[in-house]
Every structure is written in structure tokens, then in C-alpha cells.
ROSE-785566 format. One record per atom (N, C-alpha, C): x, y, z. Coordinates in steps of 0.1 Angstrom, whole numbers, plus 2048, in hexadecimal, padded with zeros to 3 digits. Layout:
XYZ/...
This chain:
8087F4800/800800800/80980C800/81580C7F9/81E8177FA/8188247F6/81A82F7FF/81583C7FC/80783E7FF/800835805/7F2837808/7EF83B816/7E4841818/7E0847825/7D3842829/7D1842837/7C483E83D/7C0849846/7B384C846/7AD85684F/7A684F85B/7A9854867/7A1850873/79A85C879/78D85A87C/785864882/78085F88F/782868899/77C8648A7/77386F8AB/76686C8AD/75C8768B1/75B8758C0/76287D8C8/76287C8D6/7578848DC/7588858EA/74E88D8F1/75189C8F0/75D8A08F1/7618AE8F0/7658B38E3/7698AA8DA/76D8AE8CD/76F8A38C3/7728A68B7/77589C8AC/78389D8A9/78A8918A9/7988918A5/799888899/79F88D88E/7A2885882/7B1885880/7B587A87A/7C3878877/7C687186A/7D1874865/7D686D858/7E286485C/7E1858858/7EB84E85B/7F184884E/7FE84584E/80483F842/804830844/80A82983A/80981A83B/812814845/81B81C84B/823817856/81D819864/81181F864/80B822871/80F82F876/81783786F/81B844873/81184F871/80F85787B/80586287A/80B86E872/804871867/80987C85E/80488A862/7F788A865/7F0896869/7E5893873/7E289D87B/7D689C884/7CF8A9884/7C28A9887/7BA8B5889/7AF8B3893/7AD8BD89B/7A38BC8A6/79A8C88A6/78D8C58A7/7828D08A8/7798CD8B4/7778D68BC/76E8D48C8/7608D98C6/7578D48CE/7498D88CE/7438D78DC/7388DE8DE/7338DF8EC/72B8D38F0/7288D38FD/71F8C9904/7158D190B/7088CD909/6FD8D4910/6F88CB91B/6F48D1926/6EE8CA932/6E18D1936/6D68CF92E/6CA8D7931/6C38D593E/6C68C9944/6C08C5951/6CA8BC958/6C98BB965/6D18B196C/6D08A3966/6DC89E963/6DC89095E/6DA89094F/6D789B948/6D589B93A/6E28A1933/6E789A929/6F389F922/6F089C913/6F18A790B/6EE8A78FD/6F88AE8F4/6F88AA8E8/7018B18DE/6F98B28D0/6FD8BB8C8/6F78BE8BB/6FF8B68B1/6F98AC8AA/7018A58A0/7058AE894/6FF8B9892/7038C2887/7118C888B/7138CA898/7208CF89C/72B8C589A/7278B889D/7318AD89A/7358AD88C/72B8AE883/72E8AD875/7368B8870/7348C4875/73C8D0871/74A8CD875/74C8C8882/75A8C5887/7618BB87E/7598B087A/75F8A6872/7648AC865/75C8B385E/7608B9851/76C8C2853/76C8CA85D/7778D385F/7848CC862/7848C186A/7908B986C/7958B285F/78C8AD857/7908A684B/7968B0841/7908BC841/7968C6838/7A48CA83C/7A68CB849/7B48CE84E/7BE8C384B/7B98B684B/7C28AC847/7C68AC839/7BE8B1830/7C08B0821/7C68BD81C/7C48C8822/7C88D581D/7D78D581A/7DB8D780E/7E98D880A/7F08CA80B/7E98BF80C/7EF8B280D/7F38AD800/8008AA7FE/8048A47F2/8008957F2/7F88917E9/7F48837E9/7E78807F0/7DE88B7F1/7D18887F7/7C987E7EF/7CC87D7E2/7C58737DA/7C98647DF/7D48637E7/7D88567EB/7D28527F9/7C885A7FE/7C1856809/7B784B805/7B883F80B/7B1833806/7A582F80E/7A483381B/79982F823/79783782F/78B836835/78883E841/78383484C/788836858/78382E863/77C83786D/772832875/76A83A87E/76B83588C/76B83E895/76A83B8A4/7618468AA/75A8428B4/75284D8BA/74D84A8C8/7498548CF/7438528DC/7378498DB/7368408E5/72C8358E4/71F8398EB/7158318E9/7088318F1/6FF83D8EE/7038468E6/6FA8518E3/6EE84D8DA/6E48568D9/6D98548D0/6D78608C7/6D985D8BA/6D68678AF/6CA8628A8/6BF8698A9/6B28658A3/6B186D896/6B086588A/6AE86B87D/6A0869878/69B873871/68E87286B/68F86C85D/68486B856/683865849/68C86B83F/68E878840/69687F836/6A588083B/6A8879845/6B687A84A/6B9885853/6AE88D857/6B0898860/6B189386F/6B989A877/6BB898885/6AE89D88C/6A8894894/69B89889A/69C89E8A8/6A789C8AF/6A98A28BC/6B88A28BF/6BD8AA8C9/6CB8A98CD/6CE89A8D1/6DB8978CF/6DF8898D3/6E18888E2/6DA87E8E8/6DC87B8F6/6E98738F6/6F48788FC/7018718FC/703867907/70E861907/711856911/70F85A91F/712867923/71186B931/70386E935/6F986E92C/6EB87192F/6E5865937/6DF869943/6D985E94B/6CB86094E/6C4867945/6B686A948/6AD85E946/6B2853941/6A984793E/6AA83D949/6AD840955/6AE836960/6A182F961/695835960/68982F961/687824956/68C82794A/68A81E93F/694812940/69F814947/6A8809949/6A17FF953/69A80495D/6937FB966/6887F495E/6827FB955/6777F594D/67D7E9945/6897EB93F/68F7E0938/6907D3940/6967D594C/6977C9955/68A7C3959/6807CB95B/6737C695F/66D7BE953/66E7C3947/6687BD93C/66F7B0938/67C7B0939/6847A5935/684799940/68379E94D/683794958/68F794960/69679F961/6A17A196A/6AE7A1963/6B97A396B/6C67A5966/6CB79895F/6C878C966/6CD780960/6C777D952/6BA780951/6B377D944/6B9786939/6BC79393D/6C279C933/6D079792F/6D8793939/6E678E935/6E578292C/6DB77A92D/6D976F923/6D7773915/6D177F914/6CE784906/6DA78C901/6E1794909/6EB79E904/6F979C90A/6FA795915/70679491D/70A7A1923/7017AB924/7047B892A/6F77BD931/6F97C593B/6EE7CC941/6E97D7938/6DE7DC93B/6D97E9935/6DD7F493E/6E67FC93A/6EB808942/6E381493E/6E381E947/6DC82B945/6E3832939/6EF82F937/6F683692C/6F383091E/6EE82491E/6EC81D911/6E1823908/6E28208FB/6D98258F1/6CB81F8F3/6CA8138F7/6BD80C8F8/6B4814902/6B881890D/6B081F917/6AC82D911/6B583390A/6B2840904/6A783F8F9/6A78348F2/69C8328E8/68F8318EF/68F8298FA/682828902/67E835909/68883D90D/68484A913/67E853909/6848538FD/67E85B8F2/6708568EF/66E8498EE/6608448EB/6568498F5/65A84A902/65084E90D/64F85D90D/65A86490C/65A87290F/65987B903/65D8768F7/65C87E8EB/6568758E0/64A8718E2/6448678D9/64386C8CA/6428798C9/64287F8BB/64F87D8B4/65A87F8BB/66787D8B6/66986E8B3/6658668BC/6678578BB/6608528AE/6538578AC/64C8528A0/652856893/659862893/660866887/66E860885/67385988F/68085388E/681848884/68984A87A/68B83F870/697836873/6A183C87A/6AD83587D/6B383B88A/6B8832893/6BE8368A0/6CD83389F/6D583D89E/6E383C89C/6EB83E8A9/6F78388AA/70183C8B3/7088488AD/70F8508B5/71585C8AF/71E85A8A3/7288518A3/731850898/72984B88B/71E84488D/71783F882/70F84A87B/70C855882/70686187B/711867872/71E867876/72886C86E/72A863861/729856863/72A84E857/71E85184D/713853853/70785684B/70A863842/71086D849/713879842/71E877837/72886E83B/73386C831/72E863825/72585A828/72285081D/71484F819/70B854821/6FC85281F/6F7844824/70083C82A/6FC82F82E/6F882F83D/6EE827840/6E982584E/6EF818853/6F981985B/70180D860/70781086D/70A805874/712806880/71C7FB880/7237F888B/72C7ED88C/7297E5899/72F7D989A/72B7D08A5/7307D58B2/73B7DD8B3/7407E28C0/7377ED8C5/7337F78BC/72B8018C1/71D7FC8C4/7187F38BC/70B7ED8BE/70A7E68CB/7167E08D0/7167D98DC/7137E38E8/7167EF8E6/7137F98F1/7067FF8F1/6FC7FA8E9/6EF7FF8E9/6E67F88F4/6EB7EC8F8/6E37E4901/6D97DB8FA/6D97DC8ED/6CF7D58E5/6D57CA8DC/6E27C78DE/6EA7BF8D5/6EE7B28DC/6EC7A78D5/6F079A8D9/6FF7988D6/70879B8DF/71679B8DC/71C78E8DA/7167838DF/71B7768DD/71A7728CE/70F7768C8/70C7728BA/70E77E8B1/71278A8B6/7167958AE/70B79A8A5/6FF79C8AB/6F37A08A4/6E97A68AD/6E07AE8A8/6D57B48B0/6CD7A98B7/6C97AB8C3/6C17A18CB/6B37A38C7/6AE79B8BD/6A179C8B8/6977998C4/69A7908CD/69278C8D8/6907988E1/69B79F8E5/69A7AB8ED/6927B68E7/6947B88DA/68D7C38D3/67E7C08D3/67A7B38D2/66C7B08D2/6667B38E0/66E7AF8EA/6697B18F8/6677C08FB/6707C88F6/6707D78F8/6687DE8EE/6637D78E4/65B7DD8D9/6627E88D2/66F7E68CF/6777EF8C7/6787E98B9/6747F18AF/6747EB8A1/6837E989D/6857DD898/6937DA892/6977E4887/68D7E9880/68F7F2875/6967FF878/695803885/69B810888/6AA80E88C/6AF80288D/6BD7FF890/6C57FC883/6D0802881/6D8800875/6DE7F2875/6E27EE869/6EA7E1867/6F77E286E/6FB7D7875/7077D787D/7127CF875/71C7D6871/7277D086A/7337CC873/73B7C386F/7487C2876/7507CF875/7587D287E/75F7DF87F/7687E2873/76E7D886D/7777DB862/7707D8854/7637D6854/75C7D5848/75A7E3842/75A7E4835/7567F082E/7477F282F/7437FE834/735800836/73080D82F/737810824/73381B81B/73F822814/73C82A80B/746832804/743841805/74E849805/74D857806/74585D7FA/73B8657FD/73386B7F3/73A8777ED/73787A7E0/73E8847D9/73D8927E0/7328967E4/7308A37EA/7398A57F6/73A89B7FF/74389C80B/75289C806/7558947FC/7628937F7/7678A17F3/75E8A87EC/7618B67E7/7638BF7F3/75B8BE7FD/75C8C7809/7698C4811/76E8B8811/7798B481A/7868B2813/7868B1806/7938AE7FF/7968A07FE/78E897803/790889802/78B8837F5/7918787F1/78D8727E4/77F86C7E5/77686F7DB/7698697DB/76985A7DA/7608537E0/75F8457DE/76883D7E7/7708437EF/77983A7F8/771833802/775827806/76D81F810/76D82681E/761825824/760829832/75D81C83A/767818843/76680C84A/75D80E856/75780385A/74C803865/75280A871/75E806876/76480D882/75E80788F/75D810899/75980A8A6/7578158B0/7518118BC/74F8198C7/75D81D8CD/75E8298D2/76B82E8D5/7728268E0/76B8218EA/7718198F5/77880D8EF/7728078E5/7787FB8DF/7837FE8D6/7818088CE/78A80C8C4/7978128CA/7958198D5/7A181E8DD/7AA8128E1/7A38078E6/7AB7FB8EA/7B27F58DE/7AC7F48D3/7B27EF8C7/7BE7F88C3/7BD8058C4/7C880E8C1/7D480D8CA/7D28078D6/7DE8048DE/7E37F68DD/7DD7EE8D4/7E27E18D1/7DC7D68DA/7D07D98E0/7C97CF8E8/7C27C58DF/7C97BD8D8/7C47B38CF/7C67A58D3/7CD7A38DE/7D07968E4/7CC7968F2/7C778A8F7/7C4789905/7D178A90D/7D078F91A/7DC790923/7E179D924/7DD7A791C/7E17B591D/7D57BD922/7D77C592C/7CD7CD931/7CF7DB92C/7C47E1928/7C47EF924/7BE7F992D/7C480492F/7BE80F937/7BD81B92E/7B182192D/7B082D926/7AB83892F/7B2842930/7AE84D939/7AB85A931/79F85D92E/79B869928/791870931/78687492C/77B879935/77886F93F/77586293A/773857943/78084E944/77E84394A/78983994B/78482C948/78B82593F/78781893A/79280D93D/78E802942/7967F6944/7917EC93A/79A7E7932/7957DE927/7A07D3923/79B7C991C/7A37BF917/79D7B890B/7A47B2903/79F7AA8F8/79C79C8FC/7927968F7/78E7888FA/78D7808ED/7927748EE/79176B8E2/7857638E2/77C7648EC/76F75E8EC/7667678F4/7597668F2/75076E8FA/74D768907/75376E912/75276991F/74576C925/74076492E/734768936/73877493F/72E77C942/72F789949/728788956/72D782960/72678096D/72178D973/71478D975/70D79997B/70D7A5971/7137A4966/7137AF95C/71C7BA961/7267B8969/72E7C396F/7367C9964/73B7C195B/7437C7950/73B7C9943/7407CF93A/73A7D092D/7427C7923/73B7BD91D/7427B4914/73C7B7906/7447BD8FE/7417C28F1/7487BA8E6/7437BB8DA/74A7B58CE/7577BE8CC/7627B78C9/76E7BE8C6/76E7C28B7/7797C98B3/77A7CE8A5/77E7C589A/77F7B889D/7817AE893/7797A2896/77479B88B/76A79088D/770785896/76778089E/76C7758A7/7737798B4/7737868B7/77A78B8C3/7707948CA/7737958D7/76A79D8E0/7727A68E9/76C7AF8F0/7727B98F8/76B7BA905/7727B9910/76C7BB91D/7727C8923/7697CF929/76D7DC92F/7647E093B/76A7E8944/7637EE94E/7667FD94E/75C805951/75E81494F/75B81C95C/76582495F/76382E969/76083B961/754841964/74F84C95B/75785995B/75D85C967/765869967/77286696E/77D867966/78B86696A/792873966/79687495A/79C880955/79288C957/785888955/77A892956/77A897964/77D88F96E/77D89397C/78889D97F/79489A979/79F8A397B/79C8B1974/7968B1969/7928BD963/7888C596B/77E8BE971/7758C497A/77C8CB986/7858C498C/78C8C9998/7958D5994/79B8D4988/7A38E0983/79A8EC982/78F8EA97B/7868F5979/7808FB986/77C8F198F/7768F599B/77F8FD9A4/78C8FA9A3/7969019AB/79B90E9A5/796910998/79B91C991/7AA91B98E/7AE90F98B/7BD90C98A/7C291497E/7CD91B980/7D4922976/7E391F977/7E991E96B/7F891C96B/7FF92996F/80B927973/814933975/817939968/81B946968/81F94D95C/82A946955/83494195D/84093A958/83B92E950/832926956/82D91A950/82691D942/81E928942/81792B936/82192F92B/82B93792F/83593C925/83D930920/83F926929/84791A924/83E91091C/83191391B/82890B913/8258FE91A/8258FE927/8228F292F/8138F092F/80F8E392D/8018DF92E/7FC8E193C/7F08E693E/7EB8E894C/7EA8DB954/7E88D094D/7E88C3955/7F68BF959/8008C2951/80E8BF956/8118C7962/80C8D4963/80E8DC96F/8078D697B/7FA8D1979/7F38CA984/7FA8BE989/7FF8B697F/8078AA983/8138AD98B/81A8B7987/8268BB98E/8238BF99C/8188C699E/8138CA9AC/80F8BD9B4/8088B49AD/8048A79B4/81089F9B8/81B8A09B1/8278989B4/82E89C9C0/82A8A89C5/8318AD9D2/82A8A69DE/82089E9DC/8188979E6/81C8899E7/81E8839F3/8228759F4/81686C9F0/81A8609EA/80F8579E7/8068549F3/7F98559F0/7EF8539FA/7E88609FE/7EE86B9F9/7E88799FB/7E487BA0A/7EC876A13/7EA878A21/7DB874A25/7D6869A20/7C9864A24/7BD86AA1D/7BF872A13/7B4878A0B/7B186F9FF/7A486B9FE/79F8639F3/79386A9EC/7908659E0/78686B9D8/77E8619D1/7718639D0/76885A9C8/7658629BB/76885C9AF/7678639A3/75986299C/74E8609A3/74185E99D/73A86B99A/740874992/73A881990/72E881987/72D87797E/721875976/71B868978/71C862984/717855987/72284B986/71E83E988/728833987/72382997D/72C823976/72881896D/72E80B972/73B80A976/7417FE97A/74B801985/74B7F9990/7447EC991/7367EE997/7327FA999/7247FD99E/71C804993/7117FE98E/709805984/6FF80E98C/70281A98E/6FB823996/6FB831991/6F083698A/6F0843985/6EF84E990/6EC84A99C/6EA8549A7/6F78559AF/70184D9AC/70E84F9B3/71485C9B1/71B8619BB/72186F9BA/73086F9BE/73687A9BB/74487B9BF/74687F9CD/75287D9D3/7548819E1/7638819E4/76888B9EB/77588A9F2/772885A00/77B87CA05/779876A12/787877A19/78787CA25/79487BA2D/79B889A2E/794894A2C/79A8A1A2D/79F8A4A3B/7AA8AAA3C/7AF8B0A49/7B58BEA46/7B98C5A50/7BE8D2A4E/7CB8D2A47/7D28C7A46/7DE8C6A3F/7DC8C6A30/7D18C2A2B/7CF8C0A1D/7CE8CEA15/7D58CEA0A/7D58DAA01/7D08D69F3/7D08DF9EA/7CB8DC9DC/7D48D19D6/7E18D19D8/7E98C79D2/7E58B99D7/7E18B89E4/7DD8AB9E9/7D08A79E2/7C78B09DF/7BB8AD9D8/7BD8A89CA/7C78AE9C3/7CA8AA9B5/7D089B9B6/7D98999BF/7DF88B9BF/7D58819C4/7CD8849CE/7C387B9D3/7B98779C8/7B58819C0/7AC87F9B5/7B28759AB/7BE8789A7/7C586F99E/7C78619A3/7CB8609AF/7CD8539B5/7C084B9B6/7B68519BB/7A984B9BC/7A38479AF/7A584F9A5/7A084C997/7A683F992/7B483E994/7BB832990/7B6826998/7B38289A5/7AE81D9AD/7A08199A9/7988229A3/78B81E99E/78D815992/79881798B/79B80E97F/7A0801984/7A880198F/7AD7F4994/7A17EC99A/7987F39A0/78C7ED9A5/7857E599A/7847EB98F/77D7E5983/7867D897F/7937DA97F/79B7CF97A/79A7C2983/7967C5990/7937B9999/7897B0993/77F7B598C/7757AD986/77B7A597B/7847AA973/78B7A2969/79279696F/79979997A/7A078E981/797783986/78B78798B/78277E990/77C775985/77C77A978/77777396D/78276A966/78D76A96D/798762967/79F76995B/79F77695A/7A577D94F/7B1784955/7BD77E953/7C9784959/7CF78E950/7D9796955/7E179F94D/7EF79E950/7F87A0946/80679F948/80C7AD945/8047B693F/8097C393C/7FD7CD93B/8007D993E/7F57E393D/7F97EE933/7F17F0929/7F37FB91F/7EA806922/7EF812924/7E781D927/7E682791C/7DB82E91B/7D9837910/7CF842914/7CC84B90B/7C485690F/7CC862913/7C686E914/7CD87A917/7D6879923/7D187292E/7D987193A/7E6869939/7E686092E/7F285892D/7FF86092A/7FD86C926/809875924/810879930/80987893C/80E87C948/816871950/822873953/82A86895A/824864967/81E86E96E/81886B97B/80C861979/804864970/7F885B96D/7FD84D96A/80884C962/80D83F95E/81383796A/81A83F973/82083897E/815834988/80B83C98A/800838993/7F982B98E/7F8829981/7F281D97C/7FC81197F/80981397C/81280897F/81280498E/81180E997/81180B9A5/8048059A9/7F980A9A5/7EC8059A9/7E97F79A3/7EE7F4997/7EB7E7991/7F67DD993/8027E2999/80D7DA99B/8117D398F/8137DA984/8177D4977/81D7DF96E/8257DA965/82B7E495B/8217EB953/8237F8951/81A800949/82280693D/81C804931/82380A925/81981291D/81E81C916/81682290C/81C81E8FE/81481F8F4/81981B8E7/8168268DD/81E8268D2/81C8308C7/80E8308C2/80983B8BF/7FB83C8B9/7F083D8C4/7F28378D0/7E88378DA/7E48458DE/7ED84E8DE/7EA85C8E2/7E08638D9/7DE85D8CE/7D48638C4/7C685D8C6/7C48558D0/7B78508D4/7B08478C9/7A38498C9/79B8418C0/79E8438B1/7A384F8AE/7A68528A0/7B084889A/7BA8458A3/7C583C89E/7C082E89D/7B88298A7/7B281C8A6/7A981B89A/7A1825897/79882588B/7A082487E/7AC82A87E/7B4829871/7BA81B870/7BE81587B/7C380787B/7B87FE876/7AC80087B/7A17F7877/79E7F9868/79E806864/79B808855/7A680284D/7B2803851/7BD7FD849/7BC7EE848/7B87E8853/7B77D9853/7AB7D484B/7A17DD849/7967DA841/7977DD832/7A17E482F/7A37E8821/7B07E481B/7B77DB821/7C37D581B/7D07DA81F/7D17E4828/7DE7E982D/7E57DE835/7DD7D783D/7E27CC845/7D87C0844/7DD7B4845/7D57A8843/7CB7A684E/7CE7AB85A/7C57A9866/7C87B586F/7BF7B6879/7C17C0884/7CD7BD88C/7D07B088F/7DB7AD896/7E87B188F/7E87AF882/7F47B487A/7F57C387B/7E97CA87A/7E97D987B/7EF7DD888/7EC7D6893/7F17DA8A0/8007D98A1/8077D2898/8157D0899/81D7DD896/8167E7891/81D7F388E/81F7FB89B/8197F88A6/81A7FF8B2/8287FC8B9/82E8078BE/83B8058C5/83980B8D3/8408058DD/8408098EB/8478178EC/8418208F3/84782E8F4/84B831902/84382D90C/84782F91A/845822922/84C82192D/84B814935/84D818943/84381694B/84481895A/84380B961/84B80996C/84B7FD974/846801982/8407F7989/83A7FA996/8457FD9A0/8428069AA/84B8099B5/8468029C1/84D7F99C7/8497EF9D0/8427F69DC/8488009E2/8418079EE/83480D9EA/8338129DE/8268189DA/81B80D9D7/8208029D2/8167F79D0/8107F29DD/8187F19E7/8137ED9F4/8097F79FA/80D8049F9/80480F9FE/7F780F9F6/7F780E9E9/7EB80F9E1/7E28039E3/7E97F79E6/7E17EB9E9/7D87ED9F6/7DE7F4A00/7D67F7A0C/7CB801A09/7CF80BA02/7C58169FF/7B98109F6/7BC8079EE/7B28019E5/7A67FC9ED/7AA7F49F8/79F7EEA00/7977F9A07/79D804A0B/79680FA11/78D816A06/7938189FA/78B81E9EF/77F8159EC/7808089EC/7757FF9E8/76A8009F2/76C8059FE/762806A08/75A813A08/75F81DA00/75982AA00/74B82A9FA/74A8249EE/73C8259E7/73281E9EF/7348119F3/72980B9FB/726813A08/72F819A0E/72C821A1A/72482DA17/726833A0B/71F840A07/71483E9FE/7108329FA/7068309F0/6F98369F4/6F4833A00/6E7838A04/6E7848A04/6F284DA09/6F385CA09/6F38629FB/6FA85C9F2/6F98609E4/6EB8609DE/6E48559E1/6D78549DC/6CD85F9E2/6CF8619EF/6C686B9F5/6C98799EF/6D687C9ED/6DA8899E7/6D488A9D9/6D68809D1/6D28809C3/6C38819C2/6BB87A9CA/6AD87B9CA/6A88899CE/6AE88F9D8/6AA89C9DC/6AE8A79D1/6B98A59CB/6BE8AF9C1/6B68AE9B5/6B38A29B0/6AC8A09A4/69D8A49A5/6978A29B1/68A8A69B4/6898B59B3/6928BC9B9/6928CB9B9/6968D09AC/69E8C89A4/6A28CD997/6978CD98D/68D8C5990/6818C5987/6798D2988/
């Protein structure tokens, strides 16, 4: 494939990142465009798909402007935030703002699913996953009850990245990994659960065809090609949900390697060579990005997002010297946190700022600092938050261990992986070597490009595509820190059960008054 390029597009929560990759896996160009998030009511989080589309077009144009060899771009891969609901009408018009993954307004409908199906166990038999408040299935049911006029007009219910495919190609399609995150998909057999759809009275016709991730699911239409500088007719590969694609982009294509992604949320994941049972549905078991493979993960909803919240809440500003040196604000925060001894002098944090998904499925969970004394300062709060967020990920990994899924190495990615302190905290909390690999810092866009290349002839398989990745950083556990964090983990694990009733009382009072 000499001289050819692949485009990867990642439609995130805060912005769209697109990149251009060559046949060696090297990133040639990147472009990022941000867009806003609306929160019209407590627990409601929405975005305008038109703003996504504008961001996608702008990033693609920036990739191709002045590019020698734009005609040699041979395929496009897609990744995107999971679980959202984009409702399209008969003419392809967007009928309402997208309810994104963080939106938890459909808690009542989630209860309805369990009631109609016959409980958690019965649902696991159909999908191998719980129905979570973030999932698309509950959002469809909420729309049917609360916006019946919109529901009646809905011709197709998309996940976010699949709306972008529709605009790129005119095709209504999804992939098996993103479909897995709707709560309506039979992941064992890699198809929509017809039985569940009948029970919930959701028409199969409003759900798009689910392709394997590296299947070609459309070609770029001429009008978009002219707007973006891409060649008309190039294949657009099915792609995947960002949590799964991010893992693929770090080389999680074999069992035995654990992946940690720290962005807005935190994800613990691994590849599976068979579809394992999911006891109690504590994990999410999704289809992986190549046929015959699966992906197990647990999600902490706010990790990097929690640090951003604390930064903003503290009105944190860098020193003039740091700004002049071009230092990233989070590097400055980490430098401040490093002045605190491991354990933060007994201060801990619960990161459930938008509820909890794993190991506790609880939309009413809340965040909390516990253990304040007069000795604690802002720097202690920063370190305690980072330590506790990593412990929340280790808490999830305990479920993997109980299922007989071991790990021999941890690969970390996401924005926080650039920080040495974040990487060392993971090595110490997990008591294992932690590495970063080339390409992983580019998130889902890189994984999307690898998937697209494996589906259009650049590589013979996704495992072969992952061989282009090279280790860039390597952290090893520090024995004294491993011992301390082991003790703190048991304390951390007791916080949520002790505070659950309080969280629920606060949430019920707040939501009632918020109405």
C-alpha cells in the first residue's frame, strides 16, 4: 500500500479528532474541533448532531488542505462516544438533540426493562449485559413515553458516530461493538436480540444493520468529498464505539493484557477470545473490533473529568512562568500533587460525580472527599483525587480477576497517560508494569484508522495492524507504594457502601426540588 493514507475520525464528548495515518502506522496530521455540551435539567446531557457534523467537516478539511497526495487517501474509519440516541425522521432530519452517554433521565425505563424481561438474570441470558441508564435502549423507551410525537416520527435510531457515517455515505448502519452498548444486542451471537425487542415492543426497523467493525459500510458521497478534499467513493469502514476502539488502538487484541483509558471517564478493559459469562452483569461484555473476538470492560464515569472539575472549582491557574514556558495546566497540577506523600495523609475521594456504573450500577451515587483535616491543602486534594480515581479502576479490575481473567501487563492511554504521575499511580495501584504505546495518545481516531486499514487491505488482520505499535514509556511498581495503596484500596472499597443511603437521600431531595 505504498504512499497510501487512512483517515481515522473520533467523535468524542468534548470534540472531534481526526487524523491521517500512513501505511507504517505513523500519524501524518491531526485536527481537533470542540463543541459544547448542554445540561438543560439535572441528569440531562445533550448535544446537537449538527455541531458534530460541522466539526467533522472542519477537521477533515484541515487534514487535506495543502496535502500532497490527498488522492491517495484510501479509506475512513470511525470511532465515537457510545450509548447516545440520535433520532432521525423520514427525510433524514434530526428530530431532537442527542441524549448522550452521560444522560441518566431514563432510570424509570431501565426499571421497566427489568420488570418486563423478568429480572437481571433473564436479561443477561438475552444480551449478557445489564441495561444501564446510559444505554441507548432506555433512551428509546424514555422518548416513547415522554416525547411520543418524536418517537412516532423516528425512522432510525443511531449512535453518535453512525450519524456521521450517514452524513458521509448516506448509509444507515452501525457496527457490532457500538450496537453492544445499546443494551438491545445479543453479544454472544453478534446480532440484535429479536426476543428482547419483542418484549419491549421496539420495532426492529428503527435499528440499523450491525456490521463487523472492519467491514466496509458505505462509500464517501461526492458532495462531502468536495467539501472536505477527500476522494469521492473511498470506503468508510464500520468502525466502533470509542471505548472498544481505544482499546484496539493500544494493541489490546490478545488476552492477558489489561488496558486502562483515562479520559473524561476511566475504562478498564481486555480482549477476549470467547464470549465469557458476565456474573451479575457487573462488567460490560461487548463485541470486539474483529470477528470472533469480544471485549470486557468496566467503566468509572468520571476520572479525568473529576480532575477537570476540581481544577475549575478551585479556580486553578498556572503561574506566569509556567504559562510563558508553554506548560500544560495539568502538568502543573501533577507537579503540585507530587509534593504530597503517597496516601495524601489519609484523604480519599469518591469519583461518582455523574453517578456510578461499575462496580456499582447507581445513577444516584455522588462524589465525596473523606478524611479532611486542618493539614490538608489544595495539593492534597489533587493527589487524593488522582489516587482514588486510580483505585476506582483497580476496584473494577478485581472483577476481572474473579472471572479468571489475569493480566501480565497494563497498557495505559487517554489524555492522562501523558502524565508520569498518572502512570506511576497505576503501576503502584495495580502492582504491574505499565506501558504506553505509539499512537495511543491519539485515542479512538488511531484505533479507527487501524480498523479501517485492516478492513481495506493495508493489513491482513487487526492483530497484524497492532504490530505497528511501539512501546514509548515504561513504569514499574514501587514496592513501598504498592503496600500502601493495597491498604488504602480496602478503605476505599468501604466508602460507597457506607455512603450509599446518604447519596440516595441527597439525590432524591435534589431531583425533587430540581423539578
